[in-house]
C-alpha positions in Angstrom: 9.6 2.6 2.6 12.3 0.8 0.7 13.7 4.0 -0.7 14.1 5.5 2.7 15.4 2.3 4.3 12.3 2.1 6.6 11.2 -1.3 7.7 8.8 -0.6 10.5 6.4 2.2 11.2 4.7 2.5 14.7 1.0 3.3 14.3 -0.4 5.5 16.9 -3.8 7.2 17.6 -4.2 11.0 18.0 -3.1 10.7 21.7 0.1 8.9 20.6 -1.2 5.6 22.0 0.4 2.7 20.4 -1.9 0.7 18.1 0.6 -1.6 16.4 3.4 -1.7 13.9 3.3 -1.7 10.1 6.2 -3.5 8.6 7.6 -3.7 5.1 6.8 -7.4 5.3 3.1 -6.6 6.1 2.9 -4.5 3.0 4.4 -7.0 0.9 2.1 -9.7 2.2 -0.9 -7.6 1.5 0.3 -6.8 -2.0 1.2 -10.4 -2.8 -2.3 -11.6 -1.7 -3.9 -9.1 -4.1 -1.7 -10.4 -6.9 -2.6 -14.0 -6.4 -6.3 -13.2 -6.8 -7.5 -13.4 -10.4 -10.3 -10.8 -9.8 -9.1 -7.4 -11.1 -11.0 -5.5 -8.4 -9.2 -7.2 -5.6 -5.8 -6.2 -7.2 -6.7 -2.5 -7.0 -7.8 -2.9 -3.5 -4.2 -2.7 -2.2 -4.4 1.0 -2.9 -7.3 1.4 -0.5 -6.5 -1.2 2.0 -6.7 0.1 5.6 -3.6 0.0 7.8 -5.5 -1.8 10.5 -6.2 -4.7 8.3 -2.6 -5.5 7.6 -0.5 -4.0 10.6 0.6 -6.2 13.6 -1.6 -5.2 16.6 -0.1 -7.6 19.1 3.3 -6.0 19.6 6.0 -6.8 22.1 7.1 -3.6 23.6 9.6 -2.2 26.3 9.6 0.4 28.9 11.9 3.4 28.9 13.1 1.9 32.3 14.1 -1.4 30.7 17.9 -1.9 30.2 19.5 -1.7 26.9 20.6 -5.3 27.2 17.1 -6.6 27.9 15.8 -4.9 24.8 18.7 -6.2 22.8 17.9 -9.7 24.0 14.2 -9.4 23.0 15.3 -8.3 19.5 17.8 -11.3 19.2 15.6 -13.9 20.9 12.3 -13.1 19.0 14.2 -12.2 15.8 12.3 -8.9 15.8 13.5 -5.9 13.6 11.9 -3.4 16.1 10.7 -3.0 19.6 8.5 0.0 20.4 9.3 1.9 23.7 6.0 2.6 25.4 5.2 4.3 28.7 1.6 4.4 30.0 0.5 3.0 26.5 2.1 6.1 24.8 4.7 5.5 22.2 7.9 7.3 23.4 10.5 5.8 21.1 11.7 2.7 19.3 14.7 0.4 19.1 15.8 -1.3 16.0 17.9 -4.4 15.5 20.5 -2.6 13.4 21.4 -0.4 16.3 22.7 -3.4 18.2 25.7 -5.5 17.7 25.4 -9.0 19.3 28.5 -10.7 20.3 28.4 -14.5 20.1 25.4 -16.5 18.9 
């Protein structure tokens, strides 16, 4: 993720329905929790940890019909790095913080 400058990966099922987001921070948190455990087996568990166990499932999303301004305000107000764009529970796109330039604040 770091090498490719990826910070967020939307997780979807076979029908492209949004299930959550996996962030770089989620992975670091899972990795660090394994490092703090003195048990050698738990350290190796990070390689087999399921995405579902570390991803964020409660995700704030937007609709393709929402305005660019409203999505930008969500990113700014909530300090999110990404807002998935969802229509009828199907992921149709995303919007990332770096794509926005906020004037003021």
